[in-house]
C-alpha positions as CSV (number, residue, x, y, z in Angstrom):
1,M,321.6,27.7,1.4
2,T,324.8,25.5,1.8
3,W,326.1,26.6,-1.5
4,L,325.5,30.3,-0.8
5,R,327.1,30.1,2.6
6,S,330.0,28.2,1.0
7,L,330.4,30.9,-1.7
8,L,330.4,33.7,1.0
9,F,332.9,31.8,3.0
10,F,335.2,31.3,0.0
11,L,335.1,35.1,-0.7
12,W,336.0,35.7,3.0
13,F,338.8,33.2,2.8
14,I,340.4,34.9,-0.2
15,V,340.1,38.4,1.2
16,L,341.4,37.1,4.6
17,S,344.3,35.3,3.0
18,V,345.4,38.2,0.8
19,V,345.2,40.7,3.7
20,V,347.0,38.6,6.3
21,H,349.7,37.5,4.0
22,V,350.4,41.0,2.7
23,V,350.1,42.8,6.1
24,F,352.3,40.3,7.9
25,L,354.8,40.0,5.1
26,P,357.5,41.7,7.1
27,T,357.4,39.0,9.7
28,L,359.2,36.7,7.2
29,F,362.4,38.7,8.1
30,M,361.7,38.9,11.8
31,P,362.1,36.3,14.6
32,R,360.0,33.1,14.2
33,R,357.4,34.1,16.8
34,A,356.3,36.9,14.5
35,A,355.5,34.6,11.7
36,V,353.8,32.2,14.1
37,L,351.6,35.1,15.2
38,A,350.7,35.8,11.5
39,A,349.8,32.2,10.9
40,R,347.7,31.9,14.0
41,S,345.9,35.2,13.0
42,W,345.1,33.6,9.7
43,C,343.8,30.4,11.3
44,K,341.7,32.3,13.8
45,G,340.2,34.2,10.9
46,V,339.4,31.0,9.0
47,L,337.7,29.5,12.0
48,W,335.7,32.6,12.7
49,G,334.5,32.7,9.0
50,L,333.5,29.0,9.2
51,K,331.4,29.7,12.4
52,T,329.9,33.1,11.4
53,I,329.4,32.7,7.6
54,A,329.2,29.0,7.0
55,R,327.7,28.1,10.3
56,L,330.3,25.4,10.8
57,D,331.7,25.3,14.3
58,Y,334.0,22.8,16.1
59,E,334.4,21.0,19.4
60,V,337.6,19.7,20.9
61,R,337.5,16.6,23.1
62,G,340.2,15.1,25.2
63,T,343.3,16.7,26.8
64,L,345.6,18.9,24.8
65,P,349.0,17.3,24.5
66,P,351.9,18.7,26.4
67,R,354.4,20.7,24.3
68,G,357.1,18.5,22.6
69,S,354.7,15.7,21.8
70,L,354.4,13.6,18.7
71,I,350.9,14.0,17.3
72,P,349.8,11.6,14.5
73,S,346.4,12.8,13.2
74,K,343.7,11.6,10.8
75,H,343.7,13.9,7.8
76,M,340.4,14.6,5.9
77,S,340.5,18.2,4.8
78,M,342.4,21.5,5.1
79,W,340.4,22.3,8.2
80,D,342.6,19.8,10.1
81,T,345.9,21.8,9.5
82,V,344.1,25.0,10.4
83,A,342.6,23.8,13.6
84,L,345.6,21.8,14.9
85,F,348.0,24.8,14.3
86,Y,345.7,27.0,16.2
87,L,344.9,24.7,19.0
88,L,348.5,23.5,19.7
89,G,349.8,27.1,19.7
90,D,353.2,26.6,18.3
91,P,353.6,23.3,16.4
92,V,355.4,22.1,13.3
93,F,354.0,19.8,10.6
94,V,355.6,17.3,8.4
95,L,354.6,18.2,4.9
96,K,355.6,17.4,1.3
97,R,358.3,19.6,-0.1
98,E,356.1,20.8,-3.1
99,L,354.0,22.9,-0.7
100,L,357.0,25.1,0.0
101,R,356.8,26.3,-3.7
102,V,353.3,27.7,-3.2
103,P,353.6,31.6,-3.0
104,F,353.0,33.1,0.4
105,Y,351.8,29.8,2.0
106,G,355.2,28.2,1.4
107,W,357.1,31.2,2.5
108,Y,355.3,31.3,5.9
109,A,355.5,27.4,6.3
110,Q,359.2,27.5,5.8
111,R,359.6,30.5,8.2
112,V,357.7,28.9,11.0
113,G,359.8,25.7,10.7
114,M,357.6,23.3,8.9
115,I,359.4,20.0,8.1
116,A,359.4,19.5,4.4
117,I,360.2,16.0,3.0
118,D,361.1,14.7,-0.5
119,R,359.0,11.6,-0.6
120,A,361.2,10.2,-3.4
121,A,364.3,10.3,-1.3
122,A,363.3,7.3,0.9
123,G,365.9,6.7,3.5
124,A,367.6,10.1,3.2
125,A,364.2,11.8,3.7
126,L,363.6,9.9,6.9
127,R,367.0,10.7,8.3
128,A,366.4,14.4,7.4
129,M,363.0,14.4,8.9
130,T,364.2,12.7,12.1
131,K,367.0,15.3,12.6
132,A,364.5,18.3,12.0
133,A,362.0,16.6,14.3
134,R,364.6,16.3,17.1
135,R,365.4,19.9,16.8
136,A,361.8,21.0,16.9
137,L,361.1,18.9,19.9
138,S,364.1,20.2,21.8
139,L,362.7,23.6,21.3
140,G,359.4,22.7,22.9
141,W,357.5,22.5,19.7
142,S,355.0,19.7,19.0
143,L,355.3,17.7,15.9
144,V,352.2,16.9,13.9
145,V,352.3,14.1,11.4
146,F,349.6,12.7,9.1
147,P,350.5,9.1,9.1
148,E,348.7,8.1,6.0
149,G,350.6,10.8,4.0
150,T,347.6,12.5,2.5
151,R,343.9,13.4,3.0
152,K,341.6,10.3,3.2
153,A,338.0,10.3,2.1
154,I,335.3,9.1,4.5
155,G,335.1,5.3,4.4
156,A,338.5,4.9,2.5
157,A,340.7,2.1,3.7
158,P,343.4,3.2,6.1
159,D,346.9,3.3,4.8
160,Y,349.4,4.1,7.5
161,K,353.0,4.6,6.4
162,P,356.0,3.2,8.3
163,G,357.6,6.6,8.8
164,I,355.4,7.3,11.8
165,A,356.7,4.2,13.5
166,A,360.3,5.3,12.8
167,L,359.7,8.7,14.3
168,Y,357.9,7.1,17.3
169,Q,360.9,4.8,18.0
170,R,363.6,7.4,17.3
171,L,362.1,10.4,19.1
172,D,361.0,8.6,22.4
173,V,358.4,11.3,23.3
174,P,354.7,11.2,24.3
175,C,352.7,10.1,21.2
176,V,349.1,11.5,21.3
177,P,346.8,10.4,18.4
178,V,344.1,12.5,17.0
179,A,340.7,11.4,15.4
180,L,338.3,13.9,13.6
181,N,335.4,14.0,11.3
182,S,336.0,17.1,9.3
183,G,335.6,15.3,5.9
184,L,331.9,15.2,6.6
185,F,331.5,19.0,6.7
186,W,334.4,20.3,4.5
187,T,333.5,18.5,1.3
188,G,332.6,18.8,-2.4
189,P,335.0,19.5,-5.3
190,A,338.2,21.0,-4.0
191,G,336.6,21.2,-0.6
192,F,334.3,24.1,-1.7
193,L,331.2,23.0,0.2
194,K,331.0,23.8,4.0
195,K,328.0,22.1,5.6
196,R,326.4,23.5,8.6
197,G,327.2,21.7,11.8
198,R,330.0,21.0,14.2
199,I,333.3,19.2,13.5
200,V,334.6,17.3,16.3
201,L,338.3,16.8,16.9
202,R,339.4,14.4,19.6
203,F,342.8,14.0,21.3
204,L,343.1,10.3,22.2
205,P,344.9,8.7,25.1
206,P,348.7,8.8,24.6
207,I,350.7,5.8,23.5
208,A,353.7,5.4,25.8
209,P,357.1,5.2,24.3
210,G,358.7,1.7,24.0
211,L,356.4,-0.4,21.9
212,K,357.8,-2.6,19.2
213,R,357.2,-1.2,15.7
214,Q,354.4,-3.7,14.7
215,D,352.7,-3.3,18.0
216,F,352.8,0.5,17.8
217,M,351.4,0.5,14.2
218,R,348.6,-1.8,15.3
219,V,347.7,0.3,18.4
220,L,347.9,3.5,16.5
221,E,345.7,2.6,13.6
222,D,343.1,0.8,15.8
223,R,343.0,3.8,18.2
224,I,342.6,6.5,15.4
225,E,340.3,4.5,13.1
226,T,337.9,3.3,15.9
227,A,337.5,6.9,17.2
228,T,337.3,8.3,13.8
229,A,334.4,5.9,12.9
230,E,332.5,6.9,16.1
231,L,332.9,10.6,15.2
232,V,331.8,10.0,11.6
233,K,328.7,8.2,12.9
234,E,328.0,11.1,15.3
235,G,328.5,13.6,12.5
236,N,326.3,11.8,10.1
237,A,323.5,11.9,12.7
238,M,324.0,15.5,13.1
239,L,323.7,16.2,9.3
240,A,320.6,14.0,9.1
241,N,319.0,15.9,11.9
242,N,319.9,19.2,10.1
243,T,318.2,18.0,7.0
244,S,315.2,16.8,8.8
245,S,314.8,20.1,10.6
246,L,314.9,22.0,7.4
247,S,312.4,19.8,5.6
248,S,309.9,19.6,8.4
249,P,306.9,21.9,8.4
250,S,307.0,24.9,10.8
């Protein structure tokens, strides 16, 4: 049943993406808020399809961060970007420049103000990212960063990049870490499989501005990794219970 539900969701995802991207295409030439509405509509449709078709719901814990926050998040699957964009209302993400070349996705990402970086540019990229981040925060948009730079598999060793510490020190705004366990449920080759259950996303206690770089990196990694491990344990128990309930006699 997991495979069948995943296939049906995949078909829904394709149809939804084509329809939304085409119908809202004129928003690319309108004020930014119109493109944000298009993106949020797509995110809402994806989350609806997961719940209704794949039977994969989600739960949010903790307090939503105030607008204009720095939000470093664990990254396990595409679900993370969909959910965070929808939940935060009007955020911008730091993403790799190559994504802007993807048809439709890249056009909308650029229009809503996503901050694209050239990871090969090192210092120049950091300066450009900081400048764009300051502008976004000054407009009241929160900034979402995946501090490990890419998706990480369950159980993989953490690899937090120094760029997040540079942003933390230069921006001087509330920093709200995020833990999640989406990688347990959005899985398989190319993320095709969607397992029945409930993803948990947790906004963690804020890290106040003013810490030294090493202290910040230690606190950030410990806070995210500890909470993520707890959520993974909880998610594994849910999956085991689902399997047990399916195999037990009626």
